[in-house]
PASE-510983 format. One line per field, with one value per residue (C-alpha): x, y, z; residue in one letter. Coordinates in Angstrom, 1 decimal. Layout:
BEGIN
xx	(X | ...)
yy	(Y | ...)
zz	(Z | ...)
residuo	(a | ...)
This chain:
BEGIN
xx	(-31.5 | -28.1 | -24.5 | -21.8 | -18.2 | -17.0 | -14.6 | -15.3 | -15.0 | -18.5 | -20.3 | -22.5 | -24.0 | -24.6 | -26.2 | -28.5 | -29.6 | -30.3 | -32.3 | -34.5 | -34.7 | -38.3 | -39.3 | -37.8 | -38.6 | -35.8 | -35.7 | -35.3 | -32.5 | -30.7 | -31.0 | -29.6 | -26.7 | -25.8 | -25.9 | -23.7 | -21.2 | -21.0 | -20.3 | -17.7 | -16.1 | -12.8 | -12.1 | -13.0 | -10.6 | -7.8 | -8.6 | -7.3 | -9.1 | -12.4 | -15.2 | -18.3 | -21.6 | -25.2 | -28.1 | -29.9 | -27.6 | -30.5 | -32.5 | -29.5 | -29.1 | -26.4 | -28.5 | -30.7 | -29.0 | -27.6 | -27.4 | -25.9 | -23.1 | -22.3 | -22.4 | -20.0 | -17.6 | -17.6 | -17.2 | -14.2 | -12.7 | -13.3 | -11.7 | -8.6 | -8.3 | -8.9 | -6.3 | -3.8 | -4.6 | -3.9 | -0.6 | 0.3 | -0.4 | 1.3 | 4.5 | 4.6 | 4.2 | 3.8 | 1.1 | 3.6 | 4.6 | 0.9 | 0.5 | 3.5 | 2.0 | -1.4 | 0.4 | 2.2 | -0.7 | -3.4 | -1.7 | 1.2 | 3.6 | 6.8 | 9.3 | 12.4 | 14.3 | 17.8 | 19.2 | 20.6 | 24.3 | 26.8 | 25.3 | 21.6 | 20.6 | 18.6 | 18.5 | 15.2 | 15.3 | 12.0 | 11.5 | 11.6 | 8.5 | 6.4 | 3.2 | 1.9 | 2.6 | 0.7 | -1.1 | -1.6 | 1.2 | 3.7 | 7.1 | 8.1 | 9.0 | 12.8 | 13.8 | 14.8 | 16.7 | 17.0 | 18.3 | 16.4 | 17.3 | 16.1 | 12.5 | 11.2 | 8.6 | 6.6 | 2.9 | 0.0 | -0.8 | -4.4 | -5.7 | -7.6 | -4.1 | -2.8 | -1.2 | -3.8 | -2.7 | 0.7 | 2.0 | 4.1 | 5.3 | 5.0 | 7.2 | 6.8 | 8.4 | 5.8 | 8.8 | 10.8 | 8.5 | 7.2 | 8.0 | 6.4 | 7.4 | 5.3 | 5.9 | 4.2 | 4.2 | 6.2 | 3.7 | 1.3 | 3.6 | 5.6 | 6.4 | 9.9 | 10.1 | 11.2 | 14.3 | 13.3 | 15.8 | 14.7 | 16.6 | 14.2 | 11.3 | 12.7 | 15.0 | 14.6 | 12.1 | 9.8 | 9.8 | 9.0 | 6.3 | 4.8 | 5.0 | 5.4 | 1.6 | 1.1 | 3.5 | 2.4 | -1.2 | -0.8 | 1.0 | 4.7 | 5.1 | 7.2 | 7.7 | 10.9 | 13.9 | 16.5 | 17.1 | 20.1 | 21.2 | 23.3 | 24.4 | 25.0 | 26.1 | 25.1 | 21.6 | 20.5 | 18.5 | 16.8 | 16.8 | 14.4 | 13.5 | 10.2 | 8.3 | 5.8 | 4.9 | 8.3 | 9.3 | 12.4 | 11.8 | 14.2 | 13.0 | 14.5 | 13.3 | 14.0 | 12.4 | 9.2 | 8.4 | 9.1 | 10.2 | 9.3 | 10.7 | 9.2 | 10.0 | 7.8 | 7.5 | 5.9 | 7.9 | 9.2 | 10.2 | 12.0 | 13.8 | 15.0 | 15.5 | 16.4 | 19.9 | 18.6 | 15.7 | 18.1 | 20.3 | 17.4 | 16.5 | 20.0 | 20.2 | 17.4 | 18.6 | 16.9 | 19.0)
yy	(22.0 | 21.9 | 20.7 | 20.3 | 19.0 | 16.1 | 13.4 | 9.9 | 8.8 | 10.1 | 8.2 | 6.4 | 9.7 | 10.5 | 7.1 | 7.9 | 11.2 | 9.4 | 6.7 | 9.2 | 11.5 | 10.6 | 11.3 | 14.8 | 18.1 | 20.0 | 22.5 | 19.6 | 18.0 | 21.4 | 21.7 | 18.2 | 18.9 | 22.2 | 20.7 | 18.0 | 20.3 | 22.7 | 19.8 | 18.3 | 21.5 | 21.3 | 17.8 | 18.7 | 21.6 | 19.3 | 16.4 | 15.7 | 14.1 | 16.0 | 15.0 | 16.9 | 15.2 | 16.2 | 15.3 | 14.8 | 11.9 | 9.4 | 11.5 | 11.6 | 7.9 | 7.3 | 4.8 | 3.6 | 0.2 | -2.3 | 0.2 | -2.2 | -3.2 | 0.5 | 1.5 | -1.4 | -0.3 | 3.3 | 2.2 | 0.1 | 3.0 | 5.3 | 2.8 | 2.7 | 6.5 | 6.7 | 4.2 | 6.1 | 9.2 | 7.2 | 6.0 | 9.6 | 10.8 | 7.9 | 7.9 | 11.7 | 11.9 | 15.2 | 15.9 | 15.0 | 11.7 | 10.7 | 11.3 | 9.0 | 6.2 | 6.6 | 6.3 | 3.2 | 1.3 | 2.4 | 2.6 | 0.2 | 2.7 | 3.8 | 5.9 | 3.8 | 6.1 | 7.3 | 10.8 | 11.0 | 10.0 | 12.0 | 10.9 | 11.9 | 8.3 | 7.1 | 3.7 | 2.2 | -0.5 | -2.1 | -1.0 | -3.9 | -2.4 | -2.0 | -3.8 | -6.3 | -10.0 | -11.3 | -14.1 | -15.3 | -17.6 | -16.2 | -15.2 | -11.4 | -10.3 | -10.4 | -6.8 | -5.9 | -2.8 | -1.1 | 2.3 | 5.0 | 8.3 | 11.4 | 12.1 | 8.6 | 8.4 | 5.7 | 5.7 | 4.0 | 0.4 | -0.6 | -4.2 | -3.6 | -3.4 | -6.1 | -8.5 | -7.7 | -8.0 | -9.5 | -6.2 | -5.0 | -1.7 | 0.8 | 3.6 | 6.0 | 9.0 | 10.5 | 11.2 | 8.0 | 5.0 | 3.0 | -0.1 | -2.5 | -5.4 | -8.6 | -10.7 | -14.2 | -17.3 | -20.0 | -22.5 | -21.5 | -23.3 | -25.8 | -26.9 | -25.7 | -25.1 | -22.0 | -21.3 | -21.4 | -20.8 | -19.7 | -22.7 | -25.0 | -23.4 | -24.0 | -22.6 | -19.1 | -20.4 | -22.0 | -19.0 | -16.4 | -18.5 | -19.1 | -15.7 | -13.3 | -13.2 | -12.0 | -9.2 | -7.9 | -9.3 | -11.5 | -14.6 | -13.9 | -16.2 | -14.4 | -11.4 | -12.4 | -10.6 | -11.8 | -14.0 | -13.8 | -15.5 | -13.4 | -14.3 | -11.9 | -12.9 | -16.5 | -15.7 | -16.3 | -13.7 | -14.4 | -11.2 | -10.8 | -8.2 | -8.2 | -6.3 | -5.5 | -4.1 | -2.8 | -4.5 | -5.5 | -8.2 | -9.6 | -12.7 | -14.4 | -16.3 | -15.9 | -17.4 | -18.8 | -16.1 | -15.4 | -11.8 | -10.2 | -6.8 | -5.2 | -1.9 | -0.8 | 2.4 | 3.5 | 3.7 | 7.2 | 6.6 | 3.4 | 5.2 | 8.1 | 6.5 | 2.8 | 3.1 | 4.3 | 1.9 | -1.0 | 0.3 | 0.3 | -3.3 | -4.5 | -2.9 | -5.1 | -7.4 | -9.2 | -8.7)
zz	(10.5 | 12.2 | 11.5 | 14.0 | 14.0 | 16.1 | 16.0 | 14.9 | 18.5 | 19.1 | 16.4 | 19.0 | 19.8 | 16.2 | 15.7 | 18.6 | 17.1 | 13.7 | 15.4 | 17.0 | 14.2 | 13.4 | 17.1 | 17.4 | 15.7 | 14.1 | 17.0 | 19.5 | 17.3 | 17.2 | 21.0 | 21.6 | 19.4 | 20.8 | 24.4 | 23.3 | 21.5 | 24.5 | 26.9 | 24.6 | 23.3 | 25.3 | 24.0 | 20.4 | 20.3 | 21.2 | 19.0 | 15.5 | 12.6 | 12.8 | 10.4 | 9.4 | 10.1 | 9.4 | 11.6 | 8.3 | 7.4 | 7.5 | 5.0 | 2.8 | 2.7 | 5.2 | 7.2 | 4.4 | 4.3 | 6.9 | 9.8 | 12.2 | 9.8 | 9.0 | 12.6 | 13.5 | 10.8 | 12.1 | 15.7 | 14.9 | 13.0 | 15.9 | 18.2 | 15.9 | 15.9 | 19.6 | 20.2 | 18.2 | 20.2 | 23.5 | 22.0 | 21.2 | 24.8 | 26.5 | 24.3 | 23.9 | 20.1 | 18.4 | 16.0 | 13.2 | 15.1 | 15.4 | 11.7 | 11.0 | 13.2 | 11.4 | 8.0 | 9.1 | 10.5 | 8.2 | 4.8 | 5.3 | 3.6 | 5.2 | 3.4 | 2.4 | 0.1 | 0.9 | 0.0 | -3.5 | -4.0 | -5.9 | -9.2 | -8.0 | -7.6 | -4.5 | -2.9 | -1.8 | 1.0 | 2.0 | 5.6 | 8.2 | 9.8 | 6.7 | 7.0 | 4.4 | 5.3 | 2.2 | 4.2 | 7.7 | 8.8 | 6.4 | 7.8 | 7.4 | 3.9 | 3.5 | 2.6 | -1.0 | -2.4 | -5.7 | -7.0 | -8.9 | -10.3 | -8.4 | -9.3 | -8.9 | -6.1 | -4.4 | -5.3 | -3.6 | -4.3 | -5.2 | -4.7 | -8.1 | -9.9 | -12.0 | -9.6 | -6.8 | -3.3 | -4.2 | -5.4 | -2.6 | -4.0 | -6.8 | -8.0 | -10.9 | -12.8 | -15.3 | -17.7 | -17.5 | -16.6 | -13.6 | -11.7 | -9.3 | -7.1 | -6.8 | -3.8 | -4.3 | -2.0 | -3.8 | -2.3 | -5.0 | -7.4 | -5.5 | -1.8 | -1.6 | 2.2 | 4.0 | 2.0 | -1.6 | -4.5 | -8.0 | -9.5 | -7.7 | -9.3 | -12.7 | -15.5 | -16.9 | -19.7 | -17.2 | -14.8 | -17.5 | -19.0 | -15.6 | -14.1 | -17.1 | -17.6 | -14.1 | -14.8 | -18.3 | -18.2 | -21.3 | -22.7 | -23.1 | -26.1 | -28.8 | -26.5 | -24.8 | -26.3 | -23.9 | -20.8 | -18.6 | -15.3 | -12.8 | -9.3 | -6.3 | -2.9 | -3.5 | -4.8 | -8.4 | -10.4 | -13.7 | -15.9 | -18.8 | -21.4 | -23.1 | -25.8 | -26.7 | -24.0 | -23.1 | -19.8 | -17.8 | -15.3 | -12.5 | -10.7 | -7.7 | -4.6 | -0.9 | 2.1 | 1.1 | -1.5 | -5.2 | -6.0 | -9.4 | -10.0 | -13.1 | -15.0 | -17.8 | -20.0 | -23.2 | -26.6 | -26.0 | -22.4 | -23.5 | -26.3 | -24.1 | -20.8 | -21.5 | -20.1 | -16.7 | -16.8 | -17.3 | -14.5 | -12.2 | -13.2 | -12.6 | -9.2 | -7.7 | -4.8 | -2.0 | 1.2)
residuo	(x | x | x | x | x | x | x | x | x | x | x | x | x | x | x | x | x | x | x | x | x | x | x | x | x | x | x | x | x | x | x | x | x | x | x | x | x | x | x | x | x | x | x | x | x | x | x | x | x | x | x | x | x | x | x | x | x | x | x | x | x | x | x | x | x | x | x | x | x | x | x | x | x | x | x | x | x | x | x | x | x | x | x | x | x | x | x | x | x | x | x | x | x | x | x | x | x | x | x | x | x | x | x | x | x | x | x | x | x | x | x | x | x | x | x | x | x | x | x | x | x | x | x | x | x | x | x | x | x | x | x | x | x | x | x | x | x | x | x | x | x | x | x | x | x | x | x | x | x | x | x | x | x | x | x | x | x | x | x | x | x | x | x | x | x | x | x | x | x | x | x | x | x | x | x | x | x | x | x | x | x | x | x | x | x | x | x | x | x | x | x | x | x | x | x | x | x | x | x | x | x | x | x | x | x | x | x | x | x | x | x | x | x | x | x | x | x | x | x | x | x | x | x | x | x | x | x | x | x | x | x | x | x | x | x | x | x | x | x | x | x | x | x | x | x | x | x | x | x | x | x | x | x | x | x | x | x | x | x | x | x | x | x | x | x | x | x | x | x | x | x | x | x | x | x | x | x | x | x | x | x | x | x | x | x | x | x)
């Protein structure tokens, strides 16, 4: 009965131990692991991302189903981590630098918030290098910006969320509310080429009826309190206020995509922070 620490780069050795588990005694397994660990100790001491692996993984169910598929997944993951380590060595990244590379490649999240201005507000600009092309063959997402008071932070996006993979960004403040940005291909709705305009999709009424349910998860009939049209630097924005649920939606088109910027909050948040939430909604621009 033995347990050892080694990086995911050595999963092939682990798989070999598991596949021979039934042929070796516990003492033989321990001896194999000890020899391997002593041989690889220098590398292990200088490698990040260690994981704990038990030689009884097979008994615990790790290899009960589809062993080849599982091993293939682990091998690909190992290759990615090893590749990052190689990049770190070649380019001279520090440990923090390598962590940043992993964050960018694996999670697709790169910080985009500025420092607060004199009023305590920060500007978010979608980083040019942020991953998430939303479909093979699509051009890079045109960056967008908006402002939030200090205290709002980016939160992870889940494909299980309402809006699925088309949600590009989420922000939240537990006291004030939350927001998210949907970036959807306009080709889902009309063939408008590579420089779509929101007016070509339709008037405000058509847009909110078509896309509002994607934002709030239900029909918008009878929920739209106001609709406005604004223009900034030649781009048209449709602005909507809905309730219930409380929501501020700003819609525009750029490139071959439709952008839906949504802010929501509960009744208390809406009552206390409506002015700030409205200011956030009005600050959204595609640049």
